[in-house]
N, CA, C and O atoms as a GROMACS GRO file, in nm:
protein
  240
    1GLY      N    1  12.452   7.604   7.761
    1GLY     CA    2  12.353   7.501   7.750
    1GLY      C    3  12.406   7.383   7.672
    1GLY      O    4  12.520   7.384   7.625
    2GLY      N    5  12.326   7.284   7.657
    2GLY     CA    6  12.366   7.165   7.583
    2GLY      C    7  12.246   7.081   7.548
    2GLY      O    8  12.137   7.098   7.604
    3GLN      N    9  12.266   6.990   7.458
    3GLN     CA   10  12.162   6.897   7.417
    3GLN      C   11  12.218   6.756   7.417
    3GLN      O   12  12.332   6.734   7.376
    4ILE      N   13  12.139   6.663   7.463
    4ILE     CA   14  12.176   6.522   7.462
    4ILE      C   15  12.065   6.447   7.390
    4ILE      O   16  11.947   6.460   7.425
    5ILE      N   17  12.101   6.370   7.291
    5ILE     CA   18  12.004   6.288   7.219
    5ILE      C   19  12.051   6.143   7.231
    5ILE      O   20  12.168   6.113   7.206
    6GLY      N   21  11.962   6.055   7.269
    6GLY     CA   22  11.999   5.915   7.278
    6GLY      C   23  11.907   5.839   7.371
    6GLY      O   24  11.808   5.892   7.422
    7THR      N   25  11.942   5.716   7.390
    7THR     CA   26  11.861   5.631   7.478
    7THR      C   27  11.945   5.587   7.596
    7THR      O   28  11.942   5.650   7.702
    8GLU      N   29  12.019   5.482   7.579
    8GLU     CA   30  12.098   5.425   7.687
    8GLU      C   31  12.209   5.520   7.730
    8GLU      O   32  12.294   5.558   7.649
    9GLY      N   33  12.210   5.559   7.856
    9GLY     CA   34  12.314   5.645   7.910
    9GLY      C   35  12.293   5.794   7.887
    9GLY      O   36  12.373   5.874   7.934
   10ALA      N   37  12.187   5.832   7.818
   10ALA     CA   38  12.164   5.973   7.787
   10ALA      C   39  12.142   6.056   7.914
   10ALA      O   40  12.192   6.167   7.924
   11SER      N   41  12.069   6.003   8.009
   11SER     CA   42  12.043   6.080   8.132
   11SER      C   43  12.171   6.100   8.212
   11SER      O   44  12.190   6.205   8.273
   12GLU      N   45  12.258   6.000   8.213
   12GLU     CA   46  12.387   6.014   8.283
   12GLU      C   47  12.472   6.122   8.217
   12GLU      O   48  12.535   6.202   8.286
   13ARG      N   49  12.474   6.123   8.085
   13ARG     CA   50  12.551   6.224   8.013
   13ARG      C   51  12.492   6.363   8.033
   13ARG      O   52  12.565   6.461   8.043
   14ALA      N   53  12.360   6.372   8.038
   14ALA     CA   54  12.294   6.500   8.062
   14ALA      C   55  12.330   6.552   8.201
   14ALA      O   56  12.352   6.672   8.218
   15ASN      N   57  12.336   6.463   8.299
   15ASN     CA   58  12.375   6.504   8.434
   15ASN      C   59  12.520   6.552   8.437
   15ASN      O   60  12.550   6.650   8.504
   16LEU      N   61  12.609   6.483   8.366
   16LEU     CA   62  12.749   6.526   8.360
   16LEU      C   63  12.761   6.663   8.293
   16LEU      O   64  12.836   6.748   8.339
   17LEU      N   65  12.686   6.682   8.186
   17LEU     CA   66  12.688   6.810   8.116
   17LEU      C   67  12.633   6.921   8.204
   17LEU      O   68  12.688   7.031   8.207
   18ALA      N   69  12.524   6.893   8.276
   18ALA     CA   70  12.466   6.992   8.367
   18ALA      C   71  12.566   7.031   8.476
   18ALA      O   72  12.578   7.149   8.510
   19LEU      N   73  12.637   6.934   8.530
   19LEU     CA   74  12.738   6.962   8.632
   19LEU      C   75  12.852   7.046   8.574
   19LEU      O   76  12.899   7.140   8.638
   20ALA      N   77  12.896   7.011   8.454
   20ALA     CA   78  13.003   7.087   8.389
   20ALA      C   79  12.961   7.232   8.367
   20ALA      O   80  13.041   7.323   8.388
   21ILE      N   81  12.837   7.254   8.327
   21ILE     CA   82  12.787   7.390   8.306
   21ILE      C   83  12.778   7.463   8.439
   21ILE      O   84  12.818   7.579   8.449
   22GLN      N   85  12.727   7.396   8.541
   22GLN     CA   86  12.712   7.457   8.673
   22GLN      C   87  12.848   7.499   8.730
   22GLN      O   88  12.860   7.603   8.794
   23LYS      N   89  12.949   7.417   8.707
   23LYS     CA   90  13.084   7.445   8.759
   23LYS      C   91  13.167   7.532   8.665
   23LYS      O   92  13.284   7.557   8.690
   24GLU      N   93  13.103   7.579   8.554
   24GLU     CA   94  13.170   7.663   8.455
   24GLU      C   95  13.297   7.597   8.402
   24GLU      O   96  13.401   7.662   8.388
   25THR      N   97  13.287   7.469   8.372
   25THR     CA   98  13.399   7.392   8.319
   25THR      C   99  13.432   7.440   8.178
   25THR      O  100  13.342   7.458   8.096
   26THR      N  101  13.560   7.461   8.150
   26THR     CA  102  13.600   7.501   8.016
   26THR      C  103  13.597   7.379   7.924
   26THR      O  104  13.596   7.265   7.970
   27ILE      N  105  13.597   7.405   7.794
   27ILE     CA  106  13.597   7.296   7.697
   27ILE      C  107  13.727   7.215   7.708
   27ILE      O  108  13.727   7.094   7.687
   28GLU      N  109  13.837   7.283   7.742
   28GLU     CA  110  13.964   7.214   7.760
   28GLU      C  111  13.959   7.121   7.881
   28GLU      O  112  14.008   7.008   7.876
   29GLU      N  113  13.899   7.168   7.990
   29GLU     CA  114  13.884   7.083   8.109
   29GLU      C  115  13.793   6.964   8.081
   29GLU      O  116  13.820   6.853   8.126
   30LEU      N  117  13.687   6.988   8.006
   30LEU     CA  118  13.596   6.880   7.971
   30LEU      C  119  13.666   6.776   7.885
   30LEU      O  120  13.643   6.656   7.901
   31ALA      N  121  13.751   6.821   7.793
   31ALA     CA  122  13.824   6.729   7.706
   31ALA      C  123  13.922   6.642   7.784
   31ALA      O  124  13.954   6.530   7.743
   32LYS      N  125  13.969   6.692   7.898
   32LYS     CA  126  14.065   6.616   7.979
   32LYS      C  127  13.998   6.537   8.090
   32LYS      O  128  14.065   6.476   8.173
   33SER      N  129  13.865   6.537   8.092
   33SER     CA  130  13.790   6.466   8.196
   33SER      C  131  13.816   6.316   8.190
   33SER      O  132  13.834   6.259   8.082
   34ASP      N  133  13.817   6.256   8.306
   34ASP     CA  134  13.837   6.112   8.315
   34ASP      C  135  13.715   6.052   8.383
   34ASP      O  136  13.669   6.102   8.486
   35TYR      N  137  13.662   5.946   8.325
   35TYR     CA  138  13.543   5.882   8.378
   35TYR      C  139  13.574   5.736   8.408
   35TYR      O  140  13.661   5.674   8.346
   36CYS      N  141  13.501   5.681   8.504
   36CYS     CA  142  13.509   5.537   8.528
   36CYS      C  143  13.446   5.467   8.409
   36CYS      O  144  13.347   5.514   8.353
   37TYR      N  145  13.503   5.356   8.371
   37TYR     CA  146  13.443   5.282   8.260
   37TYR      C  147  13.471   5.134   8.274
   37TYR      O  148  13.564   5.092   8.342
   38SER      N  149  13.388   5.058   8.207
   38SER     CA  150  13.403   4.914   8.198
   38SER      C  151  13.372   4.878   8.053
   38SER      O  152  13.256   4.882   8.013
   39PRO      N  153  13.473   4.842   7.973
   39PRO     CA  154  13.451   4.820   7.830
   39PRO      C  155  13.329   4.737   7.792
   39PRO      O  156  13.265   4.769   7.691
   40PRO      N  157  13.292   4.632   7.866
   40PRO     CA  158  13.172   4.559   7.825
   40PRO      C  159  13.043   4.642   7.841
   40PRO      O  160  12.941   4.612   7.778
   41ILE      N  161  13.048   4.745   7.926
   41ILE     CA  162  12.927   4.821   7.957
   41ILE      C  163  12.919   4.953   7.881
   41ILE      O  164  12.812   4.990   7.832
   42ASN      N  165  13.030   5.025   7.872
   42ASN     CA  166  13.026   5.155   7.805
   42ASN      C  167  13.157   5.186   7.735
   42ASN      O  168  13.254   5.110   7.743
   43ASP      N  169  13.159   5.300   7.667
   43ASP     CA  170  13.276   5.341   7.590
   43ASP      C  171  13.394   5.375   7.681
   43ASP      O  172  13.376   5.424   7.792
   44CYS      N  173  13.514   5.348   7.633
   44CYS     CA  174  13.634   5.382   7.708
   44CYS      C  175  13.652   5.533   7.715
   44CYS      O  176  13.694   5.587   7.818
   45ILE      N  177  13.622   5.601   7.607
   45ILE     CA  178  13.631   5.747   7.602
   45ILE      C  179  13.488   5.799   7.592
   45ILE      O  180  13.416   5.766   7.497
   46GLY      N  181  13.448   5.878   7.688
   46GLY     CA  182  13.310   5.927   7.692
   46GLY      C  183  13.276   6.018   7.575
   46GLY      O  184  13.363   6.091   7.526
   47PRO      N  185  13.152   6.016   7.531
   47PRO     CA  186  13.109   6.100   7.419
   47PRO      C  187  13.127   6.249   7.446
   47PRO      O  188  13.153   6.325   7.352
   48LEU      N  189  13.114   6.293   7.572
   48LEU     CA  190  13.136   6.434   7.601
   48LEU      C  191  13.281   6.472   7.580
   48LEU      O  192  13.311   6.583   7.534
   49VAL      N  193  13.372   6.383   7.615
   49VAL     CA  194  13.515   6.408   7.594
   49VAL      C  195  13.545   6.414   7.444
   49VAL      O  196  13.617   6.504   7.399
   50VAL      N  197  13.491   6.320   7.369
   50VAL     CA  198  13.512   6.318   7.223
   50VAL      C  199  13.458   6.446   7.160
   50VAL      O  200  13.522   6.505   7.074
   51THR      N  201  13.339   6.487   7.203
   51THR     CA  202  13.279   6.609   7.150
   51THR      C  203  13.362   6.731   7.184
   51THR      O  204  13.382   6.818   7.099
   52ALA      N  205  13.412   6.739   7.307
   52ALA     CA  206  13.496   6.851   7.347
   52ALA      C  207  13.625   6.855   7.266
   52ALA      O  208  13.667   6.962   7.222
   53GLU      N  209  13.688   6.740   7.245
   53GLU     CA  210  13.810   6.734   7.164
   53GLU      C  211  13.784   6.778   7.021
   53GLU      O  212  13.865   6.848   6.961
   54THR      N  213  13.671   6.737   6.965
   54THR     CA  214  13.634   6.776   6.828
   54THR      C  215  13.614   6.927   6.820
   54THR      O  216  13.660   6.990   6.725
   55LEU      N  217  13.546   6.984   6.918
   55LEU     CA  218  13.524   7.128   6.920
   55LEU      C  219  13.655   7.205   6.930
   55LEU      O  220  13.673   7.306   6.861
   56ILE      N  221  13.745   7.158   7.013
   56ILE     CA  222  13.876   7.224   7.026
   56ILE      C  223  13.949   7.225   6.893
   56ILE      O  224  14.005   7.327   6.853
   57ARG      N  225  13.948   7.111   6.822
   57ARG     CA  226  14.015   7.104   6.691
   57ARG      C  227  13.951   7.200   6.591
   57ARG      O  228  14.021   7.263   6.513
   58LYS      N  229  13.819   7.211   6.593
   58LYS     CA  230  13.750   7.299   6.498
   58LYS      C  231  13.774   7.446   6.528
   58LYS      O  232  13.775   7.528   6.437
   59LEU      N  233  13.795   7.479   6.655
   59LEU     CA  234  13.817   7.618   6.693
   59LEU      C  235  13.960   7.666   6.668
   59LEU      O  236  13.986   7.786   6.670
   60ARG      N  237  14.050   7.574   6.645
   60ARG     CA  238  14.191   7.613   6.624
   60ARG      C  239  14.217   7.650   6.482
   60ARG      O  240  14.329   7.685   6.447
   0.00000   0.00000   0.00000
C-alpha cells in the first residue's frame, strides 16, 4: 500500500504508485524509474523516485 499527501500532482503520483503496486514493482525498480518532465511544470526527479532512493539508503 501507499499514501500520497498533497495538492498539485497528488492524483498523478497516486496513480503511478497504484500501478507500481499492481505490477509488483520492487523498490529498486521504482528508484530507477524515469518520468517525462518539464522543469517549469514539475520536478526533474519525481518524489516517488526520491522516496524510493531514501528507503533503499535506510534499509542498507
